Each structure stands twice: as C-alpha cells, then as structure tokens.
N, C-alpha and C positions, 0 to 999 in steps of 0.2 A: 673733712674740714680741718683746718689748722689754726691754732691760736698762738701768737707770739706773746709769751708771758715770762716775766722775770728774765732769766738769761737763757731760755730755751724755747722750743716750739713743741707744743703738745698736739697730737692728733685727737680729735673728738668727733663723735657722731651723735645724732639725735633721732629718736624714734618716738612716734606718737604726737598727737596734737596737743598744743599747750592751751588752746582756746577752743571751746566746744559750745555748740548751741544748747541752751537749756531754757525751753519755753520762750518767753519774750525777751530773753537776755543771752549774752554770751558769758560763759563761766570759765574762769581760769583754773586749770588743773595744777596740782602740785608738781614740782620738778624733782626728779630723783637722779642722783649720781650713782651709777653702778661702778664699783671700784674693784678692779681685777687683782688677782693674786699673782703668785710667782715668788719673788721678782723674776723677770725674764720672759714673761708671757705677754698677753695683750687682752683687750676687751672682747675679742671675737668669740671666746668660749662661752659668753653669755647669749650668743645668738644661735638659734631663735628662741632659746629657752625662756628668756625674760619677756618675750613678746606679750604674754597675757597681762603683764603689768601696765601696758599702754592703754588698757581699758579704763584705767583710773589715774594714770600719771604720765607725764612726759619724761622719757628716759634720756639721760645724757651719759654716753659711754666715753671713756677716754683712756689713753695709754700713758703709763708713767714715763717720765724722761728716761732716755737711754734704751728704750725697748718698744716693741710693737712698731707702730707707724709714727711714733714721736721721734724727735731728733735724737740722734746718737752722738751729737757733738758735745763740746765742752769737756769739763774735767770729770772722768769717771768716778773720782773720789766723792763726787756730789750725787751719785746715784744711790741715795739713802732714804730711809723712812722720813727723816726730818724734812728733807727737801721735797719729797713726794707730798707731804702734808701741806707745805706752803704753796706748792704748785697747784694742788687741788683748790685751795682757798683763792689763789690768784685767778684760776679758771672760773670759779663761781662769780667773782667780781667782774671779770672780763665779759661774762655773758649777761651781766646786769641782773643777777638773780638775788632774791631775798633768801630766807632760810630754806634749805633743801632737805629732802628725804635722802639720807645717806645709807647706801646698801653696800657693805664691805664684806668680801668673802676671802677667807684665808689671810694671806698677806694684805689683801685689800681691807680686811677687817682691822688689822693693826693700824693702817693708815687712817681709816675712818674713825677709830677710837681716839687716836691722837688728835685728829682734826676737831672732833667734837669737844674734846677737853680743852684745846687751845683756842678754839673759836666757837664757844658755846652758842653765841647768838646767830651763827650761820647755819644751824641744823635744827629742823623742826621735828624730825623723827630719825632715830638711829637703829639700823638693823645690822647685827653682827652675825655672820654665818661661818661656823667652823673655823674659829680663830683662837688666838692666845694673846695674853697681855705682856708676856716676858719670854726671855730666851730659854727658860727651863723646858719649853716644849721640845726642843731639839734633843736633849738628853732622854726625855721620855719616849720620843719617837724612835730613837735608836734602840731602846730596850724592847719596844713593841715589835719593831722589825726583826729583831733577833728571835722573838718568839713565833711570829707569824709568817715571816718572809721565806720564800724559797731561796735556795742557794744563789740562783741567778739574780733575784731581787736584792739580796744582801750584797752581792758583788757590785751590781751597778749603782747601788745607793752610796757606795764608797766615794764615787765622784761627787756626790752632793756634799758629803761631810768634808771632803778634802778640797773643795773648790776646784775640781778637776775637769769641768766641761770645757771643751776646746772648740766646739762648733755647734751650729744650730741642729745638726743631725744627732749629735751626742745627746742633746736635751730631748729631742723627739724620741729617741730610742729609750731614754730613761722613762718617759711618760708611757710609752708603749708597754715596757716590761712591768712597770709599777701599776699599770692601769687597774688590775684586779684588786689592788689594795686601796686605791683611791675611790673606786666605785664598785659596789656589790653587783651592779648590773653591767659591768664592763663587757663589751663585745667588740673585739677588734674590727669586725666587719662593719659595724656601725660607727665606731669611734675613729677608724682609720682616716676617713676624709677630713674630720675635724682636726686631727693631729697633723695631717699633711698641710693644712692651710694656715696653721699658726706660725707666725714669724718669730720663733724663739730667739732669745738673745742670751748667750751663755755668760757674758761678763757680769751683768747685774745679779744673776743667780749665784755666781761664785763669790761676789763681794758680799752677798747676804749670808750665805751658809758656810763658807769656807772657814778654815781654822781661826782666822781673825775677823770673821764676818760680823757685820753690825747686828744681825739678828741673834747672835750669841750673847750680845751685851745689852740689848735694849730692855727696858723695864718701864711699862706704862702704869703699873699699879698705883704709884703715888699720885697720878694725875686723874684717875678715874672718878673720884668724888667731885671733880669740877664739871662733869657732864650733866647738863640740865635737860637735854632732850629726852622725851620718852624713848626707852630703849628696849628692843627685843633681841635676846641672845639665843641663837639656835645652834644646836650641836647634833652631830651624828654619832649614834651609839658605838659604831664600829670604826670610827675615825682613827687611823693609825698615826697621823702626823700632828693633828691638833685634837687629841682625845677629849671627851666630855668634861673631864675634871678641870680643864682650862676655861671652858665656857662657864662652868659652875662658879669658878673663882671670879670671873668677870661679873657675873650676875650678882654675886655678893658685894662687889665693890662699887657697882654703879647704883646709886640710890633709886629705888622704885622701879628697877628694871624687871622685865618678864623673862622667863626662861622656858624654852621648848626643846625637848629631846626627841629626835627623829630616830625611832627604834630600828628602822630598816635601812638606815643610811650609813655610809662611811664618810669620807671627806667631801666627796662630790655629791652633796645633797640634791643639787639641781638635776643630777642624772638619776639618782636613786629614788627620790620621792618628789618629782617635779610638781605634781598637782598640789600636794599638801604644802609645799614650800610657797608656791604662788598664793594660795589661799591664806596662809599665815601672814604673809607680807601685806596683802590687800586688807585683811581684817584688822591688822595692827594699825595701819595708816588711817583706816577709816575713811578713805576717799570714796566719793560716789562713783559707781561703776557705770559707764555708758558704752554703748556699742559704736 
C-alpha cells in the first residue's frame, strides 16, 4: 500500500488484526510501527521475524523516503533523519492512529528516538534495538572493525565510510561479506534469499555514512530528556557498529528507561536471539496475547 504524505509517497504494509474478539466485546489492539535501519534498506528484513508480535499488536511496516518501495523522487538532499522523523509522524496521522508502539532498530532506532522526543504524545511505548544517539558510533565502529574484521571486511567497509556504493549489488555484496559481523548466527545459505530480495538503495546510504554524511553530524542526546514514553533499550554484546556503550548512554539519558543486554547477539539481534527479543518486546508492552 502507498500513502501520499508531505512531499513524497511512502510504501507501508500492515500485519495482524487491529480489532479482535474478547468475550462479549471487540477489543482494539495497540498499533506498532516497525522502523527499519540502513539507510538504504527496507522493512522486509523484519519479515517473518516480527510475526510473533502480531499475537498482541497490529504491526505497520514502512519504507523511508528514497528507499525500499517508497518513492525515490524529489530532492535527495532531503533523504535525512529529520525528514524521516516527520514522514513517520505524517504517516501515523494519515492512518488516523493515536499513540503508537514505536520499535526502531539500528538507524530506525535513531528515527524512533527523535520522533519520540519531538512528538512525545504520539508514542505510547518506545523500543530501541541496537542503536546510537550520536555520530560517535561511526568512529567506534571503525576501531572495532580494525580489531575484529578480516582483510576482506575492512576493504569492503571502505565503501561505507567513503560513500562509495554505486549500485544495489554493491550494497548487497557489502552485507554478504559483513554478515558474520552483523550476526553471530550468519549462514549465507539461509541469509542469501533474504539478501537477494532486499531492494537496496545506495544513495541514501552514501548520504548517511559518507565523508559529509548526516549520521556523522547528528546528535540526539540533548533531546532525549523530552521522551515521556516508557522506553526499553536493547543492545547486543558483540555489536560492532552500534556497540553496547551507546545503548547504555541512551538508557542513562532517557528518564525511567529500561536496559537489556543480549549476551549472545551482535547487531542483528532478531537473527541471533529472536525468541528472547520477541518475548522482551511483548513483556515490555504488556499487551494481552491472543491467538
């Protein structure tokens, strides 16, 4: 499905019932936005991993402007975090929703954090998975890669730091080579089909991570105290690109937040410890689970 909002068109998809039988009445389930990472990726990496959440919530997936199945028209200079935040809020209003459960992963966590700080009344619960609140994570990730990465991984990561991706296939090869760093359970035989079907977009990725990329300059730390929604911050102990110290920092800066460290996970927690992740989210939201 597509929604024309602001100056662009976003692709979105819905999974799970929003209204379910509950004895003599119909009960409305909470709606959750699943906010994908990248930039330059899309929402499909959450499928089918997030399906267990539909036992308690209706899920709305969407692709950021300029990537995935959303429109790639307009000015690429507006393919930024600030625009993604306002697009997300516009989509919530377009769908006629009240406060949402916001589940942001990696770059999606950055968008979710900023959205919850700038639109606090729009969020009922905030879940931040393997993310960071400022551009310092890039310097740290480069240092970790120098320690842990193979020569091939270090060489291909140069395209990320230099903004040098030229095609969808370039980005797909990056994720293939870097897969063992992103997930401790990476298996190219199992991951290959998922990587093949992702519609990667190189330009948003270059604009985010390149030498003058917006992710090098962003800093949400001064805004985090404005977040009023109950917040769960989740980190993977072995995460190379958003290591736990950044999640710990977010936890300190968001009043009343909870923190959970997944000891057997790298960046892709939904691949490394999927059952525990789903349980943590469902328990945190406290939504009644129905079959």
